[in-house]
C-alpha positions as a Markdown table, in Angstrom:
| # | Residue | x | y | z |
|---|---|---|---|---|
| 1 | Unk | 137.6 | 41.0 | 79.1 |
| 2 | Unk | 138.6 | 41.8 | 75.5 |
| 3 | Unk | 135.1 | 42.5 | 74.3 |
| 4 | Unk | 134.1 | 44.7 | 77.2 |
| 5 | Unk | 132.2 | 43.8 | 80.4 |
| 6 | Unk | 128.5 | 43.1 | 80.0 |
| 7 | Unk | 126.1 | 44.8 | 82.3 |
| 8 | Unk | 125.5 | 42.8 | 85.5 |
| 9 | Unk | 128.7 | 40.8 | 85.2 |
| 10 | Unk | 131.5 | 41.5 | 87.6 |
| 11 | Unk | 134.9 | 42.3 | 86.1 |
| 12 | Unk | 137.1 | 39.2 | 86.0 |
| 13 | Unk | 140.0 | 41.3 | 87.3 |
| 14 | Unk | 138.4 | 42.0 | 90.7 |
| 15 | Unk | 140.0 | 40.2 | 93.6 |
| 16 | Unk | 138.2 | 38.8 | 96.7 |
| 17 | Unk | 138.1 | 42.3 | 98.2 |
| 18 | Unk | 136.6 | 43.7 | 95.0 |
| 19 | Unk | 139.8 | 45.6 | 94.2 |
| 20 | Unk | 141.2 | 45.8 | 90.6 |
| 21 | Unk | 144.1 | 43.5 | 90.1 |
| 22 | Unk | 145.3 | 45.6 | 87.2 |
| 23 | Unk | 145.1 | 49.0 | 88.9 |
| 24 | Unk | 148.4 | 50.9 | 88.3 |
| 25 | Unk | 149.6 | 48.5 | 85.6 |
| 26 | Unk | 150.1 | 48.9 | 81.9 |
| 27 | Unk | 147.6 | 46.0 | 81.4 |
| 28 | Unk | 144.7 | 48.1 | 82.8 |
| 29 | Unk | 142.2 | 48.8 | 80.0 |
| 30 | Unk | 142.2 | 52.5 | 78.7 |
| 31 | Unk | 138.4 | 52.7 | 79.5 |
| 32 | Unk | 139.0 | 51.8 | 83.2 |
| 33 | Unk | 142.0 | 54.2 | 83.4 |
| 34 | Unk | 139.8 | 57.0 | 82.0 |
| 35 | Unk | 137.2 | 56.7 | 84.8 |
| 36 | Unk | 137.5 | 59.5 | 87.3 |
| 37 | Unk | 135.7 | 59.4 | 90.7 |
| 38 | Unk | 132.7 | 61.7 | 90.8 |
| 39 | Unk | 129.7 | 62.2 | 93.1 |
| 40 | Unk | 127.4 | 60.8 | 90.3 |
| 41 | Unk | 129.4 | 57.6 | 90.2 |
| 42 | Unk | 130.6 | 57.2 | 93.8 |
| 43 | Unk | 128.1 | 58.8 | 96.0 |
| 44 | Unk | 129.0 | 59.4 | 99.7 |
| 45 | Unk | 129.9 | 55.8 | 100.6 |
| 46 | Unk | 130.4 | 52.3 | 99.3 |
| 47 | Unk | 126.7 | 51.3 | 99.6 |
| 48 | Unk | 125.6 | 54.4 | 97.7 |
| 49 | Unk | 128.3 | 53.8 | 95.0 |
| 50 | Unk | 127.1 | 50.2 | 94.5 |
| 51 | Unk | 123.5 | 51.5 | 94.0 |
| 52 | Unk | 124.7 | 54.2 | 91.5 |
| 53 | Unk | 126.9 | 51.9 | 89.6 |
| 54 | Unk | 124.1 | 49.3 | 89.4 |
| 55 | Unk | 121.8 | 51.9 | 88.0 |
| 56 | Unk | 124.4 | 52.9 | 85.4 |
| 57 | Unk | 124.8 | 49.3 | 84.4 |
| 58 | Unk | 121.1 | 48.8 | 84.0 |
| 59 | Unk | 120.7 | 52.1 | 82.1 |
| 60 | Unk | 123.5 | 51.1 | 79.6 |
| 61 | Unk | 122.5 | 47.5 | 79.2 |
| 62 | Unk | 121.9 | 46.7 | 75.5 |
| 63 | Unk | 119.0 | 44.4 | 76.3 |
| 64 | Unk | 116.8 | 46.8 | 78.2 |
| 65 | Unk | 115.2 | 50.3 | 78.3 |
| 66 | Unk | 115.0 | 51.8 | 81.8 |
| 67 | Unk | 112.1 | 54.0 | 82.7 |
| 68 | Unk | 113.2 | 57.5 | 83.8 |
| 69 | Unk | 111.9 | 56.9 | 87.3 |
| 70 | Unk | 114.7 | 54.3 | 87.7 |
| 71 | Unk | 117.3 | 57.0 | 87.8 |
| 72 | Unk | 115.7 | 58.8 | 90.7 |
| 73 | Unk | 115.2 | 57.5 | 94.3 |
| 74 | Unk | 113.0 | 54.6 | 93.4 |
| 75 | Unk | 114.4 | 51.1 | 92.7 |
| 76 | Unk | 115.3 | 50.6 | 89.0 |
| 77 | Unk | 112.5 | 49.3 | 86.8 |
| 78 | Unk | 113.7 | 47.5 | 83.7 |
| 79 | Unk | 111.3 | 47.4 | 80.7 |
| 80 | Unk | 111.9 | 44.8 | 77.9 |
| 81 | Unk | 113.0 | 46.0 | 74.5 |
| 82 | Unk | 110.2 | 45.1 | 72.1 |
| 83 | Unk | 110.7 | 44.6 | 68.4 |
| 84 | Unk | 108.5 | 46.5 | 66.1 |
| 85 | Unk | 105.8 | 44.3 | 64.5 |
């Protein structure tokens, strides 16, 4: 994905088991290689990791502003970005 991966879109390099096809190769993007597992990103198990990563994607999406409560224990709430009149 030469222009980056948009929020909410699975990486095209994930296989059917959701594993990176480029892991350990020179073709793997520098950004992906720079990611290091942490409790904030991975949680305690796969289910928690998917929730945390989903929240990160929502929080960094260019098309939305996320209320602060979305980053706590409640489900994410996406607020539309409104243009100034």
